N, CA and C atoms of all chains as a GROMACS GRO file, in nm:
protein
  651
    1MET      N    1   6.791  17.424   4.846
    1MET     CA    2   6.890  17.337   4.781
    1MET      C    3   6.931  17.224   4.876
    2ARG      N    4   6.939  17.104   4.821
    2ARG     CA    5   6.983  16.990   4.901
    2ARG      C    6   7.125  16.954   4.861
    3ASN      N    7   7.208  16.913   4.959
    3ASN     CA    8   7.343  16.871   4.923
    3ASN      C    9   7.339  16.734   4.858
    4SER      N   10   7.455  16.693   4.802
    4SER     CA   11   7.456  16.570   4.722
    4SER      C   12   7.428  16.447   4.808
    5GLY      N   13   7.475  16.448   4.935
    5GLY     CA   14   7.449  16.333   5.023
    5GLY      C   15   7.300  16.311   5.044
    6THR      N   16   7.229  16.418   5.070
    6THR     CA   17   7.085  16.407   5.092
    6THR      C   18   7.015  16.363   4.964
    7ARG      N   19   7.064  16.416   4.850
    7ARG     CA   20   7.003  16.380   4.723
    7ARG      C   21   7.020  16.230   4.697
    8VAL      N   22   7.143  16.181   4.721
    8VAL     CA   23   7.169  16.037   4.701
    8VAL      C   24   7.080  15.956   4.794
    9PHE      N   25   7.068  16.001   4.919
    9PHE     CA   26   6.983  15.929   5.014
    9PHE      C   27   6.839  15.925   4.964
   10LEU      N   28   6.788  16.038   4.918
   10LEU     CA   29   6.648  16.043   4.873
   10LEU      C   30   6.627  15.954   4.751
   11ILE      N   31   6.727  15.949   4.659
   11ILE     CA   32   6.714  15.863   4.541
   11ILE      C   33   6.713  15.717   4.584
   12LEU      N   34   6.807  15.680   4.672
   12LEU     CA   35   6.810  15.541   4.720
   12LEU      C   36   6.681  15.505   4.791
   13PHE      N   37   6.633  15.600   4.872
   13PHE     CA   38   6.509  15.582   4.946
   13PHE      C   39   6.393  15.554   4.849
   14ALA      N   40   6.387  15.634   4.742
   14ALA     CA   41   6.279  15.616   4.643
   14ALA      C   42   6.292  15.483   4.570
   15LEU      N   43   6.416  15.444   4.536
   15LEU     CA   44   6.435  15.316   4.466
   15LEU      C   45   6.394  15.199   4.554
   16LEU      N   46   6.434  15.204   4.681
   16LEU     CA   47   6.396  15.097   4.773
   16LEU      C   48   6.245  15.092   4.789
   17ALA      N   49   6.185  15.208   4.796
   17ALA     CA   50   6.039  15.214   4.812
   17ALA      C   51   5.969  15.155   4.690
   18MET      N   52   6.023  15.184   4.570
   18MET     CA   53   5.962  15.129   4.448
   18MET      C   54   5.976  14.978   4.446
   19GLU      N   55   6.094  14.930   4.488
   19GLU     CA   56   6.117  14.785   4.491
   19GLU      C   57   6.019  14.720   4.589
   20ALA      N   58   6.002  14.785   4.704
   20ALA     CA   59   5.910  14.731   4.804
   20ALA      C   60   5.768  14.723   4.748
   21ALA      N   61   5.729  14.826   4.676
   21ALA     CA   62   5.592  14.829   4.622
   21ALA      C   63   5.573  14.719   4.517
   22LEU      N   64   5.677  14.695   4.436
   22LEU     CA   65   5.665  14.595   4.330
   22LEU      C   66   5.661  14.453   4.385
   23MET      N   67   5.727  14.431   4.499
   23MET     CA   68   5.740  14.295   4.550
   23MET      C   69   5.625  14.254   4.642
   24VAL      N   70   5.531  14.345   4.662
   24VAL     CA   71   5.424  14.318   4.758
   24VAL      C   72   5.336  14.200   4.713
   25ALA      N   73   5.290  14.125   4.812
   25ALA     CA   74   5.188  14.022   4.791
   25ALA      C   75   5.228  13.918   4.687
   26CYS      N   76   5.354  13.873   4.697
   26CYS     CA   77   5.403  13.768   4.610
   26CYS      C   78   5.338  13.635   4.653
   27PRO      N   79   5.281  13.556   4.560
   27PRO     CA   80   5.215  13.434   4.601
   27PRO      C   81   5.316  13.329   4.647
   28PRO      N   82   5.276  13.234   4.734
   28PRO     CA   83   5.371  13.135   4.784
   28PRO      C   84   5.417  13.042   4.671
   29PRO      N   85   5.544  12.997   4.673
   29PRO     CA   86   5.590  12.903   4.570
   29PRO      C   87   5.510  12.773   4.575
   30VAL      N   88   5.498  12.708   4.460
   30VAL     CA   89   5.419  12.584   4.454
   30VAL      C   90   5.487  12.471   4.531
   31SER      N   91   5.616  12.488   4.562
   31SER     CA   92   5.687  12.383   4.635
   31SER      C   93   5.645  12.374   4.781
   32LEU      N   94   5.573  12.475   4.830
   32LEU     CA   95   5.529  12.471   4.970
   32LEU      C   96   5.402  12.388   4.979
   33LYS      N   97   5.407  12.284   5.061
   33LYS     CA   98   5.299  12.186   5.063
   33LYS      C   99   5.207  12.199   5.184
   34THR      N  100   5.260  12.248   5.295
   34THR     CA  101   5.180  12.246   5.418
   34THR      C  102   5.126  12.385   5.449
   35PRO      N  103   5.015  12.392   5.523
   35PRO     CA  104   4.964  12.523   5.566
   35PRO      C  105   5.068  12.598   5.650
   36GLU      N  106   5.149  12.522   5.727
   36GLU     CA  107   5.252  12.586   5.810
   36GLU      C  108   5.360  12.652   5.723
   37GLY      N  109   5.396  12.584   5.614
   37GLY     CA  110   5.495  12.640   5.522
   37GLY      C  111   5.443  12.764   5.452
   38LYS      N  112   5.316  12.757   5.411
   38LYS     CA  113   5.257  12.874   5.344
   38LYS      C  114   5.243  12.990   5.443
   39ALA      N  115   5.209  12.959   5.567
   39ALA     CA  116   5.199  13.064   5.669
   39ALA      C  117   5.336  13.126   5.694
   40ALA      N  118   5.440  13.042   5.698
   40ALA     CA  119   5.576  13.093   5.720
   40ALA      C  120   5.618  13.182   5.603
   41PHE      N  121   5.578  13.145   5.481
   41PHE     CA  122   5.612  13.227   5.364
   41PHE      C  123   5.544  13.364   5.374
   42ALA      N  124   5.414  13.362   5.407
   42ALA     CA  125   5.341  13.489   5.421
   42ALA      C  126   5.403  13.574   5.532
   43ALA      N  127   5.440  13.509   5.642
   43ALA     CA  128   5.501  13.581   5.754
   43ALA      C  129   5.636  13.638   5.713
   44ASP      N  130   5.713  13.562   5.634
   44ASP     CA  131   5.846  13.608   5.594
   44ASP      C  132   5.836  13.726   5.497
   45GLN      N  133   5.738  13.720   5.405
   45GLN     CA  134   5.718  13.834   5.314
   45GLN      C  135   5.689  13.960   5.394
   46LEU      N  136   5.605  13.946   5.495
   46LEU     CA  137   5.571  14.060   5.580
   46LEU      C  138   5.694  14.107   5.658
   47LEU      N  139   5.768  14.010   5.711
   47LEU     CA  140   5.885  14.044   5.793
   47LEU      C  141   5.992  14.116   5.710
   48ILE      N  142   6.009  14.074   5.585
   48ILE     CA  143   6.106  14.141   5.497
   48ILE      C  144   6.068  14.288   5.481
   49ARG      N  145   5.938  14.316   5.461
   49ARG     CA  146   5.893  14.456   5.447
   49ARG      C  147   5.911  14.533   5.577
   50VAL      N  148   5.884  14.467   5.690
   50VAL     CA  149   5.904  14.534   5.819
   50VAL      C  150   6.052  14.567   5.837
   51GLY      N  151   6.139  14.477   5.796
   51GLY     CA  152   6.283  14.503   5.803
   51GLY      C  153   6.322  14.620   5.716
   52GLU      N  154   6.261  14.631   5.598
   52GLU     CA  155   6.289  14.744   5.509
   52GLU      C  156   6.241  14.875   5.570
   53LEU      N  157   6.126  14.869   5.636
   53LEU     CA  158   6.076  14.990   5.703
   53LEU      C  159   6.172  15.032   5.814
   54GLN      N  160   6.217  14.934   5.893
   54GLN     CA  161   6.310  14.964   6.002
   54GLN      C  162   6.440  15.024   5.945
   55ASP      N  163   6.492  14.962   5.838
   55ASP     CA  164   6.616  15.014   5.775
   55ASP      C  165   6.595  15.156   5.724
   56ALA      N  166   6.480  15.180   5.660
   56ALA     CA  167   6.453  15.312   5.604
   56ALA      C  168   6.442  15.416   5.716
   57ALA      N  169   6.376  15.378   5.826
   57ALA     CA  170   6.360  15.470   5.939
   57ALA      C  171   6.496  15.503   6.000
   58ILE      N  172   6.580  15.400   6.018
   58ILE     CA  173   6.712  15.423   6.076
   58ILE      C  174   6.797  15.510   5.983
   59ALA      N  175   6.790  15.483   5.853
   59ALA     CA  176   6.866  15.563   5.756
   59ALA      C  177   6.817  15.707   5.755
   60ALA      N  178   6.686  15.725   5.759
   60ALA     CA  179   6.630  15.861   5.757
   60ALA      C  180   6.667  15.936   5.885
   61ASN      N  181   6.672  15.865   5.996
   61ASN     CA  182   6.711  15.928   6.122
   61ASN      C  183   6.858  15.971   6.121
   62GLY      N  184   6.939  15.897   6.045
   62GLY     CA  185   7.081  15.929   6.038
   62GLY      C  186   7.115  16.032   5.931
   63THR      N  187   7.016  16.082   5.862
   63THR     CA  188   7.039  16.180   5.755
   63THR      C  189   6.985  16.316   5.798
   64ILE      N  190   7.072  16.416   5.789
   64ILE     CA  191   7.031  16.553   5.827
   64ILE      C  192   6.976  16.626   5.704
   65ASP      N  193   6.858  16.679   5.719
   65ASP     CA  194   6.801  16.762   5.613
   65ASP      C  195   6.866  16.900   5.621
   66PRO      N  196   6.938  16.941   5.516
   66PRO     CA  197   7.008  17.070   5.523
   66PRO      C  198   6.914  17.190   5.536
   67ASP      N  199   6.792  17.173   5.495
   67ASP     CA  200   6.696  17.284   5.504
   67ASP      C  201   6.653  17.308   5.650
   68THR      N  202   6.622  17.197   5.720
   68THR     CA  203   6.573  17.210   5.858
   68THR      C  204   6.683  17.190   5.961
   69LYS      N  205   6.800  17.140   5.916
   69LYS     CA  206   6.914  17.109   6.005
   69LYS      C  207   6.877  17.005   6.111
   70SER      N  208   6.780  16.923   6.082
   70SER     CA  209   6.742  16.816   6.175
   70SER      C  210   6.729  16.686   6.097
   71PRO      N  211   6.727  16.570   6.168
   71PRO     CA  212   6.715  16.444   6.097
   71PRO      C  213   6.588  16.437   6.011
   72VAL      N  214   6.598  16.368   5.899
   72VAL     CA  215   6.481  16.353   5.811
   72VAL      C  216   6.366  16.288   5.888
   73LEU      N  217   6.399  16.194   5.977
   73LEU     CA  218   6.298  16.131   6.062
   73LEU      C  219   6.344  16.148   6.207
   74SER      N  220   6.254  16.191   6.293
   74SER     CA  221   6.293  16.219   6.432
   74SER      C  222   6.333  16.091   6.505
   75GLU      N  223   6.412  16.112   6.613
   75GLU     CA  224   6.457  15.997   6.691
   75GLU      C  225   6.339  15.927   6.760
   76ALA      N  226   6.242  16.006   6.805
   76ALA     CA  227   6.127  15.948   6.874
   76ALA      C  228   6.048  15.856   6.780
   77THR      N  229   6.027  15.902   6.658
   77THR     CA  230   5.953  15.820   6.561
   77THR      C  231   6.033  15.696   6.523
   78THR      N  232   6.163  15.716   6.501
   78THR     CA  233   6.249  15.601   6.467
   78THR      C  234   6.244  15.498   6.580
   79ARG      N  235   6.245  15.548   6.704
   79ARG     CA  236   6.242  15.455   6.818
   79ARG      C  237   6.113  15.373   6.817
   80ARG      N  238   5.998  15.441   6.789
   80ARG     CA  239   5.871  15.368   6.786
   80ARG      C  240   5.872  15.263   6.675
   81ILE      N  241   5.925  15.301   6.559
   81ILE     CA  242   5.928  15.207   6.446
   81ILE      C  243   6.019  15.088   6.479
   82VAL      N  244   6.135  15.117   6.539
   82VAL     CA  245   6.228  15.009   6.576
   82VAL      C  246   6.162  14.916   6.679
   83GLN      N  247   6.096  14.978   6.778
   83GLN     CA  248   6.032  14.896   6.882
   83GLN      C  249   5.926  14.803   6.822
   84VAL      N  250   5.841  14.858   6.736
   84VAL     CA  251   5.734  14.776   6.678
   84VAL      C  252   5.792  14.672   6.582
   85SER      N  253   5.896  14.710   6.508
   85SER     CA  254   5.961  14.612   6.419
   85SER      C  255   6.013  14.495   6.501
   86MET      N  256   6.070  14.526   6.618
   86MET     CA  257   6.125  14.419   6.703
   86MET      C  258   6.013  14.335   6.763
   87ILE      N  259   5.901  14.398   6.796
   87ILE     CA  260   5.786  14.321   6.849
   87ILE      C  261   5.736  14.224   6.741
   88ILE      N  262   5.725  14.275   6.618
   88ILE     CA  263   5.677  14.190   6.508
   88ILE      C  264   5.778  14.079   6.481
   89ALA      N  265   5.908  14.113   6.482
   89ALA     CA  266   6.011  14.011   6.458
   89ALA      C  267   6.009  13.904   6.568
   90THR      N  268   5.986  13.947   6.691
   90THR     CA  269   5.979  13.849   6.802
   90THR      C  270   5.857  13.759   6.784
   91THR      N  271   5.744  13.819   6.743
   91THR     CA  272   5.622  13.741   6.722
   91THR      C  273   5.641  13.640   6.609
   92LEU      N  274   5.713  13.681   6.504
   92LEU     CA  275   5.728  13.596   6.386
   92LEU      C  276   5.855  13.509   6.391
   93ASN      N  277   5.928  13.517   6.502
   93ASN     CA  278   6.047  13.432   6.515
   93ASN      C  279   6.000  13.292   6.554
   94PRO      N  280   6.009  13.194   6.464
   94PRO     CA  281   5.948  13.064   6.494
   94PRO      C  282   6.018  12.995   6.611
   95PRO      N  283   5.941  12.920   6.691
   95PRO     CA  284   6.001  12.850   6.804
   95PRO      C  285   6.091  12.736   6.755
   96LYS      N  286   6.182  12.693   6.843
   96LYS     CA  287   6.270  12.579   6.811
   96LYS      C  288   6.240  12.465   6.908
   97ASP      N  289   6.254  12.341   6.856
   97ASP     CA  290   6.235  12.227   6.947
   97ASP      C  291   6.364  12.202   7.024
   98LYS      N  292   6.365  12.095   7.105
   98LYS     CA  293   6.481  12.072   7.193
   98LYS      C  294   6.609  12.042   7.114
   99ASP      N  295   6.593  12.001   6.988
   99ASP     CA  296   6.712  11.973   6.905
   99ASP      C  297   6.752  12.096   6.822
  100GLY      N  298   6.684  12.208   6.842
  100GLY     CA  299   6.717  12.328   6.768
  100GLY      C  300   6.648  12.339   6.633
  101LYS      N  301   6.558  12.243   6.603
  101LYS     CA  302   6.488  12.249   6.474
  101LYS      C  303   6.379  12.356   6.480
  102ILE      N  304   6.371  12.435   6.370
  102ILE     CA  305   6.271  12.542   6.364
  102ILE      C  306   6.132  12.480   6.351
  103MET      N  307   6.041  12.527   6.435
  103MET     CA  308   5.905  12.474   6.437
  103MET      C  309   5.810  12.575   6.371
  104PRO      N  310   5.689  12.528   6.331
  104PRO     CA  311   5.591  12.622   6.273
  104PRO      C  312   5.551  12.731   6.373
  105LEU      N  313   5.504  12.842   6.318
  105LEU     CA  314   5.458  12.952   6.403
  105LEU      C  315   5.336  12.908   6.484
  106PRO      N  316   5.329  12.952   6.608
  106PRO     CA  317   5.209  12.921   6.685
  106PRO      C  318   5.088  12.997   6.630
  107THR      N  319   4.970  12.945   6.660
  107THR     CA  320   4.848  13.012   6.610
  107THR      C  321   4.834  13.150   6.676
  108GLY      N  322   4.766  13.238   6.605
  108GLY     CA  323   4.736  13.370   6.662
  108GLY      C  324   4.836  13.477   6.625
  109TRP      N  325   4.941  13.443   6.548
  109TRP     CA  326   5.043  13.544   6.518
  109TRP      C  327   4.987  13.656   6.432
  110GLN      N  328   4.890  13.624   6.346
  110GLN     CA  329   4.836  13.728   6.258
  110GLN      C  330   4.770  13.840   6.339
  111VAL      N  331   4.695  13.800   6.442
  111VAL     CA  332   4.624  13.900   6.524
  111VAL      C  333   4.726  13.985   6.600
  112MET      N  334   4.830  13.921   6.653
  112MET     CA  335   4.931  13.995   6.730
  112MET      C  336   5.005  14.096   6.642
  113VAL      N  337   5.040  14.052   6.521
  113VAL     CA  338   5.112  14.140   6.429
  113VAL      C  339   5.022  14.256   6.384
  114THR      N  340   4.898  14.223   6.354
  114THR     CA  341   4.804  14.328   6.309
  114THR      C  342   4.783  14.431   6.419
  115THR      N  343   4.772  14.385   6.543
  115THR     CA  344   4.752  14.478   6.656
  115THR      C  345   4.873  14.569   6.673
  116ALA      N  346   4.994  14.511   6.668
  116ALA     CA  347   5.116  14.591   6.685
  116ALA      C  348   5.127  14.695   6.574
  117TRP      N  349   5.096  14.654   6.450
  117TRP     CA  350   5.106  14.743   6.336
  117TRP      C  351   5.004  14.857   6.346
  118THR      N  352   4.881  14.822   6.384
  118THR     CA  353   4.775  14.924   6.396
  118THR      C  354   4.813  15.024   6.505
  119ASN      N  355   4.866  14.974   6.615
  119ASN     CA  356   4.906  15.063   6.725
  119ASN      C  357   5.017  15.158   6.682
  120LEU      N  358   5.110  15.110   6.600
  120LEU     CA  359   5.218  15.198   6.551
  120LEU      C  360   5.160  15.308   6.461
  121LYS      N  361   5.073  15.268   6.371
  121LYS     CA  362   5.023  15.364   6.272
  121LYS      C  363   4.947  15.479   6.337
  122VAL      N  364   4.872  15.450   6.444
  122VAL     CA  365   4.794  15.558   6.506
  122VAL      C  366   4.884  15.658   6.578
  123THR      N  367   5.008  15.619   6.610
  123THR     CA  368   5.097  15.712   6.680
  123THR      C  369   5.181  15.796   6.585
  124LEU      N  370   5.180  15.762   6.456
  124LEU     CA  371   5.264  15.837   6.361
  124LEU      C  372   5.195  15.966   6.316
  125HIS      N  373   5.274  16.071   6.306
  125HIS     CA  374   5.224  16.199   6.256
  125HIS      C  375   5.203  16.187   6.104
  126PRO      N  376   5.100  16.255   6.050
  126PRO     CA  377   5.076  16.246   5.905
  126PRO      C  378   5.199  16.279   5.819
  127ASP      N  379   5.283  16.374   5.864
  127ASP     CA  380   5.405  16.406   5.788
  127ASP      C  381   5.501  16.288   5.785
  128GLU      N  382   5.508  16.216   5.897
  128GLU     CA  383   5.598  16.100   5.904
  128GLU      C  384   5.542  15.986   5.818
  129VAL      N  385   5.411  15.972   5.821
  129VAL     CA  386   5.347  15.869   5.737
  129VAL      C  387   5.378  15.897   5.591
  130LYS      N  388   5.377  16.027   5.555
  130LYS     CA  389   5.402  16.065   5.415
  130LYS      C  390   5.544  16.025   5.374
  131LYS      N  391   5.641  16.047   5.464
  131LYS     CA  392   5.781  16.014   5.432
  131LYS      C  393   5.800  15.863   5.411
  132LEU      N  394   5.721  15.784   5.482
  132LEU     CA  395   5.739  15.638   5.477
  132LEU      C  396   5.621  15.570   5.408
  133SER      N  397   5.548  15.647   5.330
  133SER     CA  398   5.418  15.598   5.281
  133SER      C  399   5.426  15.468   5.202
  134VAL      N  400   5.528  15.453   5.117
  134VAL     CA  401   5.533  15.332   5.034
  134VAL      C  402   5.560  15.209   5.120
  135TYR      N  403   5.649  15.224   5.219
  135TYR     CA  404   5.677  15.112   5.309
  135TYR      C  405   5.550  15.074   5.387
  136ILE      N  406   5.482  15.178   5.437
  136ILE     CA  407   5.362  15.154   5.516
  136ILE      C  408   5.254  15.089   5.428
  137ALA      N  409   5.239  15.140   5.306
  137ALA     CA  410   5.136  15.084   5.216
  137ALA      C  411   5.166  14.937   5.184
  138SER      N  412   5.294  14.905   5.163
  138SER     CA  413   5.326  14.765   5.128
  138SER      C  414   5.297  14.672   5.246
  139ILE      N  415   5.323  14.718   5.368
  139ILE     CA  416   5.293  14.635   5.486
  139ILE      C  417   5.142  14.624   5.503
  140ASP      N  418   5.070  14.734   5.478
  140ASP     CA  419   4.923  14.731   5.486
  140ASP      C  420   4.867  14.623   5.392
  141VAL      N  421   4.921  14.620   5.270
  141VAL     CA  422   4.872  14.523   5.170
  141VAL      C  423   4.898  14.380   5.220
  142LEU      N  424   5.017  14.356   5.272
  142LEU     CA  425   5.050  14.220   5.317
  142LEU      C  426   4.967  14.180   5.438
  143ILE      N  427   4.944  14.274   5.528
  143ILE     CA  428   4.860  14.242   5.645
  143ILE      C  429   4.717  14.215   5.598
  144GLY      N  430   4.672  14.292   5.501
  144GLY     CA  431   4.538  14.269   5.447
  144GLY      C  432   4.526  14.134   5.377
  145ALA      N  433   4.639  14.086   5.323
  145ALA     CA  434   4.638  13.959   5.248
  145ALA      C  435   4.667  13.839   5.337
  146LEU      N  436   4.687  13.861   5.465
  146LEU     CA  437   4.727  13.749   5.552
  146LEU      C  438   4.624  13.637   5.553
  147ALA      N  439   4.498  13.672   5.564
  147ALA     CA  440   4.396  13.566   5.577
  147ALA      C  441   4.392  13.472   5.456
  148PRO      N  442   4.379  13.524   5.330
  148PRO     CA  443   4.376  13.430   5.218
  148PRO      C  444   4.508  13.356   5.200
  149ALA      N  445   4.622  13.421   5.227
  149ALA     CA  446   4.752  13.357   5.204
  149ALA      C  447   4.775  13.240   5.297
  150THR      N  448   4.714  13.244   5.414
  150THR     CA  449   4.742  13.140   5.512
  150THR      C  450   4.623  13.050   5.537
  151GLY      N  451   4.521  13.064   5.454
  151GLY     CA  452   4.404  12.980   5.470
  151GLY      C  453   4.315  13.024   5.584
  152GLY      N  454   4.322  13.151   5.617
  152GLY     CA  455   4.235  13.205   5.722
  152GLY      C  456   4.315  13.245   5.844
  153VAL      N  457   4.272  13.353   5.908
  153VAL     CA  458   4.340  13.399   6.029
  153VAL      C  459   4.324  13.294   6.136
  154GLN      N  460   4.437  13.254   6.192
  154GLN     CA  461   4.433  13.145   6.291
  154GLN      C  462   4.406  13.201   6.429
  155MET      N  463   4.444  14.080   1.538
  155MET     CA  464   4.555  13.984   1.537
  155MET      C  465   4.646  14.004   1.659
  156THR      N  466   4.678  14.132   1.686
  156THR     CA  467   4.763  14.162   1.802
  156THR      C  468   4.694  14.118   1.930
  157GLU      N  469   4.562  14.144   1.936
  157GLU     CA  470   4.486  14.104   2.055
  157GLU      C  471   4.490  13.954   2.074
  158LEU      N  472   4.475  13.882   1.961
  158LEU     CA  473   4.477  13.736   1.966
  158LEU      C  474   4.611  13.685   2.019
  159LEU      N  475   4.718  13.746   1.966
  159LEU     CA  476   4.852  13.707   2.012
  159LEU      C  477   4.868  13.734   2.162
  160LYS      N  478   4.818  13.850   2.203
  160LYS     CA  479   4.827  13.888   2.344
  160LYS      C  480   4.753  13.787   2.431
  161ILE      N  481   4.632  13.750   2.385
  161ILE     CA  482   4.552  13.654   2.463
  161ILE      C  483   4.623  13.519   2.468
  162LEU      N  484   4.677  13.477   2.354
  162LEU     CA  485   4.748  13.349   2.351
  162LEU      C  486   4.868  13.350   2.446
  163LEU      N  487   4.940  13.462   2.443
  163LEU     CA  488   5.057  13.475   2.530
  163LEU      C  489   5.016  13.467   2.677
  164GLU      N  490   4.912  13.547   2.710
  164GLU     CA  491   4.872  13.558   2.851
  164GLU      C  492   4.807  13.430   2.902
  165GLN      N  493   4.725  13.367   2.815
  165GLN     CA  494   4.646  13.254   2.862
  165GLN      C  495   4.718  13.119   2.847
  166LEU      N  496   4.803  13.108   2.747
  166LEU     CA  497   4.864  12.977   2.720
  166LEU      C  498   5.014  12.974   2.741
  167LEU      N  499   5.082  13.060   2.668
  167LEU     CA  500   5.227  13.049   2.665
  167LEU      C  501   5.291  13.082   2.800
  168ILE      N  502   5.253  13.198   2.856
  168ILE     CA  503   5.316  13.241   2.981
  168ILE      C  504   5.289  13.143   3.095
  169PRO      N  505   5.162  13.096   3.114
  169PRO     CA  506   5.141  12.997   3.219
  169PRO      C  507   5.220  12.868   3.196
  170GLU      N  508   5.231  12.828   3.068
  170GLU     CA  509   5.308  12.707   3.037
  170GLU      C  510   5.456  12.725   3.073
  171ILE      N  511   5.508  12.844   3.039
  171ILE     CA  512   5.649  12.871   3.072
  171ILE      C  513   5.667  12.873   3.224
  172ALA      N  514   5.572  12.936   3.293
  172ALA     CA  515   5.580  12.943   3.439
  172ALA      C  516   5.580  12.803   3.499
  173VAL      N  517   5.492  12.717   3.447
  173VAL     CA  518   5.485  12.578   3.499
  173VAL      C  519   5.617  12.507   3.473
  174ALA      N  520   5.673  12.527   3.352
  174ALA     CA  521   5.799  12.460   3.318
  174ALA      C  522   5.912  12.508   3.409
  175ILE      N  523   5.915  12.640   3.433
  175ILE     CA  524   6.022  12.694   3.520
  175ILE      C  525   6.007  12.638   3.662
  176ARG      N  526   5.882  12.636   3.709
  176ARG     CA  527   5.859  12.584   3.845
  176ARG      C  528   5.898  12.437   3.853
  177ALA      N  529   5.860  12.360   3.750
  177ALA     CA  530   5.891  12.217   3.750
  177ALA      C  531   6.042  12.197   3.752
  178HIS      N  532   6.114  12.281   3.675
  178HIS     CA  533   6.260  12.271   3.672
  178HIS      C  534   6.318  12.298   3.810
  179TYR      N  535   6.271  12.407   3.871
  179TYR     CA  536   6.327  12.442   4.002
  179TYR      C  537   6.287  12.340   4.108
  180ASN      N  538   6.167  12.285   4.095
  180ASN     CA  539   6.129  12.179   4.189
  180ASN      C  540   6.220  12.059   4.173
  181ALA      N  541   6.246  12.023   4.045
  181ALA     CA  542   6.327  11.904   4.018
  181ALA      C  543   6.470  11.924   4.064
  182THR      N  544   6.520  12.047   4.053
  182THR     CA  545   6.659  12.072   4.091
  182THR      C  546   6.671  12.117   4.237
  183GLY      N  547   6.558  12.115   4.305
  183GLY     CA  548   6.561  12.148   4.448
  183GLY      C  549   6.585  12.295   4.474
  184LYS      N  550   6.561  12.382   4.376
  184LYS     CA  551   6.588  12.524   4.397
  184LYS      C  552   6.467  12.601   4.449
  185MET      N  553   6.350  12.538   4.447
  185MET     CA  554   6.234  12.602   4.509
  185MET      C  555   6.239  12.568   4.658
  186PRO      N  556   6.203  12.661   4.743
  186PRO     CA  557   6.220  12.636   4.886
  186PRO      C  558   6.122  12.532   4.938
  187THR      N  559   6.169  12.455   5.033
  187THR     CA  560   6.080  12.361   5.101
  187THR      C  561   6.015  12.435   5.218
  188ASP      N  562   5.915  12.372   5.276
  188ASP     CA  563   5.848  12.431   5.392
  188ASP      C  564   5.950  12.460   5.503
  189GLN      N  565   6.039  12.365   5.527
  189GLN     CA  566   6.137  12.382   5.635
  189GLN      C  567   6.234  12.496   5.603
  190GLN      N  568   6.273  12.507   5.476
  190GLN     CA  569   6.365  12.616   5.438
  190GLN      C  570   6.300  12.753   5.458
  191VAL      N  571   6.171  12.761   5.428
  191VAL     CA  572   6.102  12.890   5.448
  191VAL      C  573   6.095  12.923   5.597
  192MET      N  574   6.070  12.821   5.678
  192MET     CA  575   6.065  12.847   5.823
  192MET      C  576   6.203  12.887   5.875
  193ASP      N  577   6.308  12.824   5.820
  193ASP     CA  578   6.445  12.861   5.860
  193ASP      C  579   6.475  13.006   5.819
  194ALA      N  580   6.432  13.044   5.697
  194ALA     CA  581   6.455  13.181   5.648
  194ALA      C  582   6.381  13.282   5.736
  195LEU      N  583   6.262  13.243   5.778
  195LEU     CA  584   6.183  13.331   5.865
  195LEU      C  585   6.260  13.357   5.996
  196ALA      N  586   6.316  13.252   6.051
  196ALA     CA  587   6.392  13.268   6.176
  196ALA      C  588   6.513  13.358   6.155
  197LEU      N  589   6.583  13.340   6.043
  197LEU     CA  590   6.702  13.424   6.014
  197LEU      C  591   6.663  13.571   5.996
  198ASP      N  592   6.555  13.594   5.922
  198ASP     CA  593   6.511  13.732   5.898
  198ASP      C  594   6.467  13.798   6.028
  199ALA      N  595   6.398  13.722   6.112
  199ALA     CA  596   6.355  13.777   6.242
  199ALA      C  597   6.476  13.813   6.327
  200ASP      N  598   6.576  13.723   6.329
  200ASP     CA  599   6.698  13.750   6.407
  200ASP      C  600   6.769  13.875   6.355
  201ALA      N  601   6.772  13.893   6.222
  201ALA     CA  602   6.840  14.009   6.164
  201ALA      C  603   6.772  14.138   6.206
  202ILE      N  604   6.639  14.140   6.204
  202ILE     CA  605   6.566  14.261   6.245
  202ILE      C  606   6.591  14.291   6.393
  203LEU      N  607   6.588  14.186   6.475
  203LEU     CA  608   6.610  14.205   6.618
  203LEU      C  609   6.752  14.258   6.644
  204ALA      N  610   6.851  14.205   6.571
  204ALA     CA  611   6.990  14.250   6.591
  204ALA      C  612   7.007  14.396   6.549
  205LYS      N  613   6.950  14.433   6.433
  205LYS     CA  614   6.962  14.572   6.386
  205LYS      C  615   6.890  14.668   6.481
  206GLY      N  616   6.770  14.626   6.525
  206GLY     CA  617   6.693  14.711   6.617
  206GLY      C  618   6.767  14.730   6.748
  207LYS      N  619   6.825  14.621   6.799
  207LYS     CA  620   6.897  14.630   6.926
  207LYS      C  621   7.020  14.720   6.911
  208ALA      N  622   7.090  14.707   6.800
  208ALA     CA  623   7.210  14.790   6.776
  208ALA      C  624   7.172  14.937   6.772
  209TRP      N  625   7.060  14.969   6.706
  209TRP     CA  626   7.018  15.109   6.699
  209TRP      C  627   6.978  15.159   6.839
  210GLN      N  628   6.902  15.076   6.911
  210GLN     CA  629   6.859  15.117   7.046
  210GLN      C  630   6.980  15.140   7.138
  211ASP      N  631   7.080  15.052   7.126
  211ASP     CA  632   7.200  15.068   7.210
  211ASP      C  633   7.274  15.197   7.178
  212ALA      N  634   7.273  15.232   7.048
  212ALA     CA  635   7.342  15.354   7.005
  212ALA      C  636   7.261  15.481   7.035
  213HIS      N  637   7.132  15.462   7.060
  213HIS     CA  638   7.044  15.578   7.086
  213HIS      C  639   6.961  15.554   7.211
  214PRO      N  640   7.026  15.554   7.328
  214PRO     CA  641   6.949  15.530   7.451
  214PRO      C  642   6.847  15.643   7.473
  215PRO      N  643   6.732  15.608   7.531
  215PRO     CA  644   6.631  15.712   7.554
  215PRO      C  645   6.686  15.823   7.643
  216LYS      N  646   6.653  15.947   7.607
  216LYS     CA  647   6.703  16.060   7.688
  216LYS      C  648   6.614  16.074   7.812
  217PRO      N  649   6.678  16.100   7.927
  217PRO     CA  650   6.597  16.110   8.050
  217PRO      C  651   6.507  16.233   8.049
   0.00000   0.00000   0.00000
């Protein structure tokens, strides 16, 4: 038997996961004219999903499973997910010029993000992957779609 | 007949509506510009970094 708090958490978790799955691979708006703008859109779609994964991991770590009396997601796994989320966010944080204007992403960000993501996935236990499977699948789809969305891996 | 309607909807009407909606939002400036998307990217990246740092600070690695 699960208590009501855990049940509410699991329902919210499932709803967020469904939303994440539905929003995957949204095409860039027609108002974006430059390759840099389209690349930023693709990067932002990916970053939003990475943020959702980080939020889900932190929430799962803060929830105690009454059956096992331990967090739904271990602290060690949450730490790895937070670290990689921050690496990806740092990679996708666009540079600013001397006046503070946001500049386009430098070339090569796709490879750096893909490497960080692949390295995270190989360290996750299959049970942990199962708990976060929808988030992971949505990020996999977006990483797989990076090349066509941005006109080729730079 | 139903199939024909479905094809008409999918091939003609829905794309036309989508184009009209996009044109409206473009005209009213509600579709994002390249610069706005880059600004949003920076904000989203900062938010992830802030949340991650807050969690790390609250959960220092155990020796």
